[in-house]
C-alpha positions as CSV (number, residue, x, y, z in Angstrom):
1,M,183.3,89.8,-63.2
2,Y,180.6,89.6,-65.8
3,K,182.4,86.8,-67.6
4,S,182.6,84.8,-64.5
5,N,178.8,85.2,-63.8
6,V,178.1,84.1,-67.4
7,I,180.2,81.0,-66.9
8,I,178.5,80.1,-63.6
9,K,175.1,80.6,-65.0
10,S,175.9,78.5,-68.0
11,L,177.2,75.7,-65.9
12,L,174.1,75.8,-63.7
13,A,171.8,75.8,-66.7
14,G,173.7,72.9,-68.2
15,F,173.6,71.0,-65.0
16,L,169.8,71.6,-64.6
17,I,169.1,70.4,-68.1
18,L,171.3,67.4,-67.5
19,L,169.4,66.6,-64.3
20,I,166.0,67.0,-66.0
21,F,166.9,64.7,-69.0
22,S,168.5,62.2,-66.6
23,L,165.3,62.0,-64.6
24,A,163.2,61.7,-67.7
25,G,165.5,58.9,-69.0
26,Y,165.3,57.0,-65.7
27,I,161.5,57.2,-65.7
28,E,161.4,56.0,-69.3
29,Y,163.8,53.2,-68.5
30,E,161.7,52.0,-65.6
31,K,158.6,52.1,-67.8
32,N,160.2,50.1,-70.5
33,L,161.6,47.6,-68.0
34,N,158.2,46.9,-66.4
35,E,156.6,46.5,-69.9
36,E,159.4,44.2,-71.0
37,Q,159.1,42.1,-67.8
38,K,155.3,41.8,-68.2
39,K,155.7,40.7,-71.8
40,I,158.3,38.1,-71.0
41,N,156.3,36.9,-68.0
42,N,153.2,36.4,-70.3
43,Q,155.3,34.5,-72.8
44,A,156.7,32.3,-70.1
45,E,153.2,31.6,-68.6
46,I,151.9,30.7,-72.0
47,T,154.8,28.4,-72.7
48,L,154.6,26.6,-69.4
49,G,150.8,26.5,-69.7
50,R,151.0,24.7,-73.0
51,M,153.4,22.2,-71.5
52,V,151.1,21.5,-68.6
53,S,148.1,21.2,-70.9
54,A,149.9,18.7,-73.2
55,I,150.8,16.5,-70.2
56,E,147.6,16.7,-68.3
57,F,145.5,15.9,-71.4
58,R,147.4,12.6,-71.7
59,M,147.1,11.9,-68.0
60,I,143.3,12.3,-68.1
61,N,143.1,9.7,-70.9
62,L,145.6,7.5,-69.2
63,Q,143.3,7.4,-66.1
64,S,140.9,5.2,-68.0
65,L,143.5,2.6,-68.7
66,L,144.7,2.8,-65.0
67,T,141.1,2.3,-63.8
68,Y,140.6,-0.7,-66.2
69,T,143.8,-2.3,-64.9
70,L,142.8,-2.0,-61.2
71,I,139.3,-3.4,-61.9
72,H,140.2,-6.3,-64.2
73,D,143.6,-7.1,-62.7
74,G,145.4,-6.9,-66.1
75,F,144.8,-6.6,-69.8
76,T,145.8,-8.0,-73.2
77,Q,148.0,-6.2,-75.7
78,G,144.9,-5.5,-77.8
79,E,143.1,-3.9,-74.9
80,F,146.2,-1.9,-74.1
81,N,146.3,-0.7,-77.7
82,Q,142.7,0.5,-77.6
83,F,143.3,2.7,-74.5
84,A,146.8,3.8,-75.4
85,K,146.0,5.1,-78.9
86,T,143.7,7.8,-77.4
87,L,146.8,9.5,-76.0
88,F,148.0,10.4,-79.5
89,D,146.8,13.8,-80.7
90,P,146.2,13.8,-84.5
91,N,147.2,17.5,-84.6
92,S,150.7,16.7,-83.1
93,D,153.0,13.8,-82.8
94,I,154.7,14.8,-79.5
95,V,153.9,11.4,-77.9
96,R,156.3,8.8,-79.0
97,G,154.8,5.8,-77.2
98,V,153.0,4.4,-74.2
99,T,154.4,1.5,-72.1
100,Y,153.3,-0.6,-69.0
101,L,155.8,-2.0,-66.6
102,T,154.7,-5.1,-64.6
103,G,156.8,-4.5,-61.5
104,T,159.7,-2.8,-63.3
105,T,159.8,-4.8,-66.5
106,I,158.2,-3.6,-69.8
107,T,155.4,-6.0,-70.7
108,H,153.2,-3.8,-73.0
109,T,154.0,-1.1,-75.4
110,Y,152.2,1.0,-78.1
111,P,152.9,1.4,-81.0
112,F,154.0,-2.2,-80.8
113,E,155.9,-2.4,-84.0
114,T,158.2,0.5,-83.4
115,N,158.8,-0.2,-79.7
116,K,158.7,-4.0,-79.5
117,A,162.5,-4.2,-78.9
118,A,161.7,-2.8,-75.4
119,I,159.5,-5.7,-74.4
120,G,161.0,-7.8,-71.5
121,I,163.6,-5.2,-70.5
122,D,163.8,-4.6,-66.7
123,L,164.3,-0.8,-66.4
124,A,165.5,-1.2,-62.8
125,L,168.7,-2.5,-64.4
126,I,169.1,0.4,-66.9
127,E,171.3,3.3,-65.9
128,G,169.5,6.6,-66.4
129,Q,166.1,5.1,-65.8
130,K,166.3,2.8,-62.8
131,D,166.3,5.7,-60.2
132,D,163.1,7.2,-61.5
133,V,161.3,3.8,-61.9
134,L,162.3,2.7,-58.4
135,L,161.2,6.2,-57.1
136,V,157.7,5.8,-58.5
137,K,157.5,2.3,-57.0
138,K,158.7,3.5,-53.6
139,L,156.6,6.7,-53.4
140,G,153.5,5.3,-55.1
141,M,153.0,8.7,-56.8
142,P,153.2,9.9,-60.4
143,I,156.3,12.0,-61.5
144,I,157.9,13.6,-64.6
145,T,161.3,12.4,-65.5
146,G,163.9,13.3,-68.2
147,P,165.4,14.0,-70.5
148,I,166.5,10.4,-70.7
149,S,168.0,8.2,-73.4
150,L,165.6,5.5,-74.5
151,V,166.5,1.8,-74.9
152,Q,165.2,1.9,-78.5
153,G,167.1,5.2,-79.2
154,G,166.3,8.9,-78.9
155,I,165.7,11.4,-76.1
156,A,162.5,11.7,-74.3
157,L,160.6,13.2,-71.3
158,V,158.6,10.5,-69.5
159,C,155.5,10.8,-67.3
160,R,155.2,7.8,-65.0
161,I,152.1,6.9,-63.0
162,P,151.9,3.9,-60.6
163,A,149.1,1.2,-60.7
164,I,148.2,0.6,-57.0
165,R,145.3,-1.5,-55.7
166,N,144.7,-1.9,-52.0
167,E,148.1,-0.4,-51.2
168,E,149.8,-3.1,-53.3
169,Y,152.1,-1.9,-56.1
170,L,151.3,-3.7,-59.4
171,G,153.4,-1.8,-61.9
172,Q,153.4,1.6,-63.7
173,F,152.4,3.3,-66.9
174,S,154.7,5.6,-68.9
175,V,153.8,8.2,-71.5
176,V,156.9,8.8,-73.5
177,F,157.1,12.3,-75.1
178,D,159.6,13.0,-77.9
179,Y,161.9,15.5,-76.4
180,D,162.6,17.7,-79.4
181,K,159.0,17.7,-80.6
182,L,157.7,18.6,-77.2
183,I,160.1,21.4,-76.7
184,D,159.2,22.8,-80.1
185,F,155.4,22.2,-79.6
186,V,155.2,24.2,-76.3
187,G,157.4,27.0,-77.7
188,I,160.6,26.7,-75.6
189,R,162.9,27.2,-78.6
190,D,160.9,30.2,-79.9
191,L,161.3,31.8,-76.4
192,A,165.0,30.9,-76.4
193,E,165.7,32.9,-79.6
194,M,165.6,36.2,-77.8
195,N,166.3,35.1,-74.2
196,Y,168.4,32.7,-72.2
197,I,166.2,29.8,-70.9
198,E,166.4,27.4,-68.0
199,L,163.6,24.8,-67.7
200,I,164.0,22.5,-64.6
201,N,161.9,19.8,-63.0
202,I,161.8,19.3,-59.2
203,K,160.5,15.8,-58.2
204,S,159.0,15.0,-54.8
205,G,161.5,13.2,-52.6
206,V,164.5,14.2,-54.8
207,S,166.7,17.2,-53.8
208,K,168.6,17.6,-57.0
209,P,166.4,19.0,-59.9
210,D,166.4,17.7,-63.5
211,I,167.4,20.3,-66.1
212,I,165.0,19.8,-69.0
213,Y,166.3,22.6,-71.2
214,A,169.0,25.3,-70.8
215,N,170.9,27.6,-73.2
216,I,172.8,29.5,-70.5
217,T,175.9,28.6,-68.5
218,D,176.2,31.7,-66.3
219,S,173.1,33.0,-64.6
220,K,174.4,36.4,-63.7
221,Y,171.5,38.1,-65.3
222,S,168.2,38.9,-63.5
223,F,165.3,36.6,-64.6
224,I,161.6,36.1,-64.8
225,E,160.3,32.8,-63.1
226,S,157.1,30.9,-63.8
227,R,156.1,27.7,-61.8
228,A,153.5,25.0,-62.4
229,R,152.7,21.8,-60.5
230,V,152.3,18.8,-62.8
231,L,151.7,15.3,-61.4
232,N,153.9,15.2,-58.3
233,S,156.6,17.5,-59.7
234,V,157.2,21.3,-59.8
235,V,158.3,22.6,-63.2
236,I,160.1,25.9,-63.1
237,L,160.8,28.1,-66.2
238,K,163.4,30.8,-65.8
239,V,163.8,33.4,-68.6
240,F,167.0,35.6,-68.6
241,P,166.6,38.5,-71.2
242,K,169.8,38.7,-73.3
243,S,169.7,42.5,-72.9
244,G,169.7,42.1,-69.2
245,F,167.8,44.0,-66.5
246,N,170.8,45.3,-64.6
247,G,172.4,48.7,-65.3
248,F,171.4,51.3,-67.9
249,S,169.7,50.2,-71.1
250,I,171.0,51.5,-74.5
251,Q,168.0,53.8,-74.7
252,F,168.8,55.2,-71.2
253,A,172.5,55.7,-72.2
254,F,171.5,57.6,-75.3
255,I,169.2,59.9,-73.3
256,I,172.0,60.7,-70.8
257,L,174.4,61.3,-73.6
258,A,171.8,63.6,-75.4
259,A,171.3,65.5,-72.1
260,L,175.0,65.9,-71.7
261,V,175.4,67.2,-75.2
262,M,172.4,69.5,-74.8
263,A,174.0,70.9,-71.6
264,I,177.3,71.6,-73.4
265,I,175.4,73.3,-76.3
266,V,173.5,75.5,-73.8
267,F,176.8,76.4,-72.1
268,I,178.4,77.3,-75.4
269,L,175.4,79.3,-76.5
270,V,175.1,81.3,-73.3
271,Y,178.9,81.8,-73.1
272,K,179.1,83.1,-76.6
273,N,176.0,85.2,-76.0
274,F,174.0,83.9,-79.0
275,S,170.9,85.8,-79.9
276,F,167.6,84.9,-78.4
277,Q,166.3,83.9,-81.9
278,N,168.9,81.3,-82.4
279,S,168.2,79.9,-79.0
280,L,164.5,79.8,-79.8
281,T,165.2,78.0,-83.1
282,E,167.3,75.4,-81.3
283,S,164.5,74.9,-78.8
284,N,162.0,74.4,-81.6
285,L,164.2,71.8,-83.2
286,G,164.4,70.0,-79.8
287,L,160.7,70.2,-79.4
288,E,160.2,68.7,-82.9
289,S,162.6,65.9,-82.0
290,S,160.7,65.2,-78.8
291,I,157.4,65.1,-80.7
292,F,159.0,62.6,-83.1
293,Q,160.2,60.5,-80.1
294,L,156.7,60.6,-78.6
295,R,155.1,59.4,-81.8
296,L,157.7,56.6,-82.1
297,R,157.0,55.6,-78.5
298,E,153.3,55.6,-79.2
299,E,153.8,53.2,-82.1
300,Q,155.9,50.9,-79.8
301,L,153.2,51.0,-77.2
302,R,150.6,50.1,-79.8
303,N,152.7,47.1,-81.0
304,Q,153.2,45.9,-77.4
305,F,149.4,46.2,-76.7
306,E,148.7,44.0,-79.8
307,E,151.3,41.5,-78.6
308,I,149.6,41.4,-75.1
309,K,146.2,40.8,-76.8
310,K,147.7,37.9,-78.7
311,V,149.1,36.5,-75.5
312,E,145.8,36.8,-73.7
313,E,144.0,35.2,-76.7
314,S,146.4,32.3,-76.7
315,L,145.9,31.8,-72.9
316,R,142.1,31.9,-73.4
317,K,142.3,29.3,-76.2
318,S,144.5,27.1,-74.0
319,E,141.9,27.3,-71.1
320,E,139.1,26.5,-73.6
321,F,141.0,23.5,-74.8
322,R,141.5,22.1,-71.3
323,K,137.8,22.9,-70.5
324,R,136.7,20.9,-73.6
325,V,138.8,17.9,-72.5
326,F,137.3,18.1,-69.1
327,E,133.7,18.4,-70.3
328,S,133.9,15.7,-73.0
329,S,135.5,13.1,-70.8
330,R,133.4,10.0,-70.3
331,M,135.0,9.6,-66.9
332,P,132.8,11.4,-64.2
333,I,135.1,14.1,-62.7
334,V,134.3,16.6,-59.8
335,V,136.6,19.4,-58.7
336,M,136.3,20.7,-55.1
337,D,138.1,23.2,-52.8
338,A,140.4,21.5,-50.2
339,A,139.6,24.1,-47.6
340,D,135.8,23.6,-47.2
341,F,135.3,20.5,-49.4
342,K,132.7,22.4,-51.5
343,F,132.2,21.3,-55.2
344,I,133.2,24.1,-57.6
345,D,133.0,22.3,-61.0
346,C,132.1,18.9,-62.5
347,N,131.4,17.5,-66.0
348,Q,128.2,16.0,-67.5
349,A,129.3,12.4,-66.8
350,A,129.5,13.2,-63.0
351,I,126.1,15.0,-63.0
352,K,124.5,11.9,-64.5
353,L,126.2,9.4,-62.3
354,L,125.5,11.3,-59.1
355,G,121.8,11.4,-60.0
356,Y,121.3,15.2,-60.5
357,S,119.8,17.2,-63.4
358,T,122.0,20.2,-63.8
359,I,125.4,21.4,-62.5
360,D,123.7,24.0,-60.3
361,D,122.3,21.1,-58.3
362,I,125.8,20.0,-57.4
363,L,127.8,23.2,-57.0
364,G,128.3,24.2,-53.4
365,K,127.6,20.7,-52.0
366,T,130.2,18.6,-50.3
367,P,130.9,14.8,-50.3
368,I,129.0,14.6,-47.0
369,N,125.8,15.9,-48.6
370,I,125.8,13.1,-51.2
371,S,126.8,10.3,-48.8
372,P,125.0,8.3,-46.1
373,E,125.9,9.1,-42.5
374,F,128.2,6.2,-42.1
375,Q,130.5,4.3,-44.5
376,Y,131.3,0.6,-44.8
377,D,133.4,0.4,-41.6
378,N,130.8,2.3,-39.5
379,T,133.0,5.4,-39.5
380,S,131.1,8.7,-40.1
381,S,131.3,10.0,-43.7
382,G,132.5,13.4,-42.4
383,E,135.4,11.9,-40.4
384,K,136.5,9.8,-43.4
385,V,136.3,12.8,-45.8
386,R,138.7,14.8,-43.6
387,K,141.0,11.9,-43.3
388,F,141.3,11.3,-47.0
389,V,141.7,15.0,-47.8
390,D,144.6,15.3,-45.3
391,A,146.2,12.1,-46.8
392,V,145.9,13.1,-50.5
393,L,147.4,16.6,-49.8
394,E,150.6,14.7,-48.7
395,K,150.5,11.8,-51.3
396,T,149.1,13.7,-54.3
397,S,146.8,10.8,-55.4
398,M,145.0,7.8,-53.8
399,V,142.3,5.3,-54.7
400,F,139.6,4.1,-52.3
401,D,136.0,2.8,-52.2
402,W,133.1,5.0,-51.1
403,L,129.4,4.6,-50.4
404,F,127.3,7.4,-52.1
405,R,123.6,8.3,-51.9
406,R,121.6,9.7,-54.8
407,P,118.9,12.4,-54.2
408,G,116.1,9.7,-54.2
409,G,117.9,7.9,-51.3
410,E,119.4,5.1,-53.4
411,L,122.8,3.9,-52.1
412,W,125.5,2.9,-54.6
413,D,129.2,2.0,-54.4
414,A,132.0,3.8,-56.2
415,E,135.7,3.5,-56.7
416,V,137.2,7.0,-56.1
417,H,140.4,8.2,-57.7
418,L,141.4,11.4,-55.8
419,L,144.1,13.8,-57.0
420,S,145.4,17.1,-55.4
421,F,146.7,20.1,-57.2
422,S,147.1,23.8,-56.6
423,I,146.0,27.0,-58.5
424,E,147.5,30.3,-57.4
425,E,148.6,28.7,-54.1
426,R,145.1,27.4,-53.5
427,N,144.8,23.7,-52.8
428,M,142.3,22.0,-55.0
429,L,141.1,18.4,-55.3
430,Q,139.8,16.4,-58.2
431,F,138.1,13.0,-58.1
432,S,136.9,10.7,-60.7
433,L,134.2,8.0,-60.1
434,I,133.6,4.4,-61.2
435,D,130.3,2.7,-60.3
436,I,131.2,-0.6,-58.7
437,T,127.8,-1.4,-57.2
438,E,127.4,-4.5,-59.3
439,R,131.0,-5.6,-58.7
440,R,130.5,-5.2,-54.9
441,L,127.3,-7.3,-55.0
442,M,129.2,-10.0,-56.9
443,E,131.9,-9.9,-54.3
444,Q,129.4,-10.3,-51.5
445,E,127.7,-13.2,-53.3
446,R,131.1,-14.8,-53.7
447,Q,131.9,-14.3,-50.0
448,Q,128.5,-15.8,-49.0
449,K,129.0,-18.7,-51.4
450,A,132.5,-19.3,-50.0
451,I,131.0,-19.3,-46.4
452,L,128.2,-21.7,-47.5
453,E,130.7,-24.0,-49.2
454,K,132.9,-24.0,-46.1
455,K,129.8,-24.9,-43.9
456,V,128.9,-27.7,-46.4
457,A,132.5,-29.0,-46.3
458,V,132.4,-29.0,-42.5
459,A,129.1,-30.8,-42.5
460,E,130.2,-33.4,-45.0
461,E,133.4,-34.0,-43.0
462,S,131.3,-34.4,-39.8
463,L,129.0,-36.8,-41.5
464,K,131.9,-38.8,-42.9
465,F,133.4,-38.9,-39.4
466,K,130.1,-40.1,-37.9
467,Q,129.7,-42.8,-40.6
468,N,133.2,-44.1,-40.0
469,F,132.6,-44.0,-36.2
470,L,129.3,-45.9,-36.5
471,A,130.8,-48.4,-38.9
472,N,133.8,-49.1,-36.6
473,M,131.6,-49.3,-33.5
474,S,129.1,-51.6,-35.1
475,H,132.0,-53.9,-36.3
476,E,133.5,-54.0,-32.8
477,I,130.1,-54.8,-31.2
478,R,129.0,-57.3,-33.9
479,T,132.2,-59.4,-33.5
480,P,131.6,-60.6,-29.9
481,L,127.9,-60.8,-30.6
482,T,128.5,-63.2,-33.4
483,G,130.4,-65.4,-31.0
484,V,127.5,-65.3,-28.5
485,L,125.0,-66.4,-31.1
486,G,127.3,-69.1,-32.2
487,M,127.6,-70.5,-28.7
488,I,123.8,-70.4,-28.4
489,E,123.4,-72.6,-31.6
490,I,125.9,-75.1,-30.1
491,L,124.0,-75.0,-26.8
492,E,120.7,-75.8,-28.6
493,Q,122.2,-79.1,-29.7
494,T,122.6,-80.3,-26.2
495,Q,119.9,-82.0,-24.0
496,L,117.7,-79.3,-22.5
497,N,114.3,-79.3,-20.8
498,E,111.4,-77.3,-22.0
499,T,112.1,-74.3,-19.7
500,Q,115.7,-74.2,-20.7
501,K,114.8,-74.4,-24.3
502,E,112.4,-71.5,-23.8
503,Y,115.0,-69.4,-22.1
504,L,117.6,-70.2,-24.7
505,N,115.3,-69.3,-27.5
506,T,114.6,-65.9,-25.8
507,I,118.3,-65.3,-25.5
508,K,118.8,-66.2,-29.2
509,V,116.0,-63.9,-30.3
510,S,117.3,-61.1,-28.2
511,G,120.8,-61.6,-29.6
512,E,119.4,-61.6,-33.2
513,N,117.4,-58.4,-32.4
514,L,120.5,-56.8,-31.0
515,R,122.3,-57.7,-34.2
516,E,119.4,-56.1,-36.1
517,I,119.7,-53.0,-34.0
518,I,123.4,-52.8,-35.0
519,N,122.4,-53.2,-38.6
520,Q,119.9,-50.4,-38.1
521,V,122.6,-48.1,-36.9
522,L,124.5,-48.8,-40.1
523,D,121.3,-48.3,-42.0
524,Y,120.9,-44.8,-40.5
525,S,124.4,-43.9,-41.8
526,K,123.5,-45.4,-45.2
527,I,120.3,-43.3,-45.3
528,E,122.3,-40.1,-44.7
529,A,124.7,-41.2,-47.4
530,G,121.9,-42.2,-49.7
531,K,123.0,-45.8,-50.0
532,V,120.0,-47.7,-48.5
533,T,119.2,-51.0,-50.4
534,I,116.3,-53.5,-50.1
535,N,117.2,-57.2,-50.0
536,P,114.1,-59.4,-50.5
537,V,114.4,-63.1,-49.3
538,V,111.9,-66.0,-48.9
539,F,111.1,-66.6,-45.3
540,D,108.3,-67.7,-42.9
541,F,106.3,-64.6,-42.0
542,R,104.9,-66.2,-38.8
543,S,108.3,-66.0,-37.3
544,L,108.2,-62.2,-37.1
545,P,105.4,-61.7,-34.6
546,E,106.5,-64.8,-32.7
547,N,110.0,-63.5,-32.2
548,A,108.6,-60.1,-31.2
549,G,106.5,-61.7,-28.6
550,Y,109.5,-63.7,-27.2
551,L,111.6,-60.6,-27.2
552,F,109.3,-58.1,-25.3
553,K,107.0,-60.3,-23.1
554,N,109.4,-60.1,-20.2
555,N,109.7,-56.3,-20.6
556,T,106.1,-55.5,-20.1
557,K,104.9,-53.7,-16.9
558,P,103.0,-55.8,-14.2
559,G,99.4,-56.5,-15.2
560,V,100.1,-55.9,-19.0
561,N,99.6,-58.9,-21.3
562,L,101.4,-59.3,-24.6
563,N,100.0,-61.7,-27.3
564,Y,99.9,-61.9,-31.0
565,I,97.2,-63.0,-33.6
566,I,98.2,-64.3,-37.0
567,D,95.6,-64.4,-39.8
568,P,95.5,-68.0,-41.1
569,E,95.1,-66.8,-44.7
570,I,98.6,-65.4,-44.5
571,P,100.9,-67.7,-46.6
572,G,103.5,-69.6,-44.8
573,L,106.3,-68.2,-47.0
574,I,106.5,-64.7,-48.4
575,T,109.2,-62.7,-50.3
576,A,110.2,-59.5,-48.6
577,D,113.1,-57.8,-46.8
578,K,113.0,-59.7,-43.5
579,S,115.3,-57.4,-41.6
580,R,113.4,-54.3,-42.6
581,L,110.0,-55.8,-41.6
582,S,111.5,-57.1,-38.3
583,Q,112.9,-53.6,-37.7
584,V,109.6,-51.9,-38.2
585,L,107.6,-54.4,-36.1
586,N,110.1,-54.3,-33.2
587,N,110.0,-50.5,-33.1
588,F,106.1,-50.6,-32.9
589,V,106.1,-53.2,-30.2
590,S,108.9,-51.5,-28.2
591,N,106.9,-48.2,-28.1
592,A,103.7,-50.1,-27.1
593,V,105.5,-51.8,-24.2
594,K,107.1,-48.5,-23.1
595,F,103.9,-46.5,-23.0
596,T,101.4,-49.1,-21.8
597,S,100.8,-49.3,-18.0
598,E,97.8,-51.7,-18.0
599,G,95.6,-53.8,-20.3
600,T,96.7,-55.9,-23.3
601,I,99.1,-55.4,-26.2
602,T,98.1,-57.4,-29.2
603,I,100.3,-58.0,-32.3
604,K,97.7,-58.7,-35.0
605,S,98.7,-59.8,-38.5
606,S,96.0,-60.0,-41.3
607,V,95.8,-60.1,-45.1
608,V,94.9,-56.9,-46.8
609,L,95.5,-57.9,-50.5
610,I,96.7,-61.0,-52.3
611,D,98.0,-60.5,-55.8
612,K,96.5,-63.3,-58.0
613,P,98.0,-64.2,-61.4
614,A,95.9,-63.0,-64.4
615,E,93.6,-65.5,-66.1
616,M,94.7,-66.8,-69.5
């Protein structure tokens, strides 16, 4: 009976010890698991952050070249080189080249010597590249593509960004990253030494993701996942620890085994009825072993803490690097919250362009605060801000013109490049500005000049039509009039009495005056065309007032007399333009006859000055 009790007590004691050690082992396993997950997650965040920084740094510099292209409608290879070389970091050579596609054909490349074989190639015809090139053209949004095989050899990741002006696709820029060097630079292979890695890229509008890097074929293990939005793509980094997260760890297995051994030992000791001293000695040995394990664990925790500090320092330096790029950019850049449109950051270039003194003057404001009430199309600024924000959250990027107002009230025009991105599931917007006030004024001047030129052309065409009409009508009238005057000259050679001669002379003078009127009509058209000429001839001056008297004496009102007086000192013959003088005299007499109701109208001719030849 006693022996049975001892056995039962020994079994219970062993089971209790086994349970205690199992619970301690599970707690230790969970603790180690959480720490390992946190460490791997930090490493994954750093790796993905370095990749995002490397790409976004080039995209900020590429924005200058894109802006130059949209303003100047093209560029030379030399101008392309000046912009493109800023994308090459002297501390790394991860960028292999920069290209520009007019439409879908490569027309510019840098460095030119190592990539000139690509000039003239239409990527829409190249398998492995045509889908991504046509996708950028279709969506009008930037994307990341790759890995792809390049025409000139090698593997690369490519960032493509379209050049769009007024919703018209012009072409696209490509930043070509050397695949192997980029993977090494961001630390993918270092992370892959102790873990299985899967790095994928999900492009907008494409259901199947691109696998950028993977060293695993069976994803049966649990994994840590990090995500980042770059351009219009989502890059996902999955880390599968090679030790795995499922089941018991080796440490946990050893603890369970140790607990089982301990339970067996206790059972044997109790069953054999060992002395209390021996049991106490064994307990002391176990305690010393536990203390040793605690010290060893403390050392492990210290090493892990140092590793976490290094990770945090690396993250801080990465953020500082991105901040320096943002601050030192010559392109004015402002960051705002998409929820309430408030500005949360900007660089010095933006502060200067917007007309403020410090960043505190800008933070908290919205685009509505620095804009007039209405924009170019008489739409309120607030309504247009909401419209553009909603649109860019769907399209990722867009370009448009905007009318701003500086603190002093000065209005100025800007070209706005608006981009959307997210941080910790918070939608953010970034816009860069280009002052186009002078360009808009030039466009307005060109439009006004074009309108004026159009009006001048219409006026000239109208004048030409009028001149042709007058010329044709004068010709049609003068032809029958010439016949009438000819018949009068024939009639003068017949036998006529004095009354008939007088009437015939009046008809003749009236016909000649009518011909002069026709000539005057032509003269008016010549005056408008600037082609009036003076034709002096020798004629009898006395005939001018006599003809005027004959012409208008029958047109006077009743009771009005018309006569003429000629100074006898006027020479018989003078040299002048007879038709012009006759035209002037007839106009004066015609007005006098028209506006005289009673009295006498006198045509008086007298000498004012006679030029005498100089004495010898």
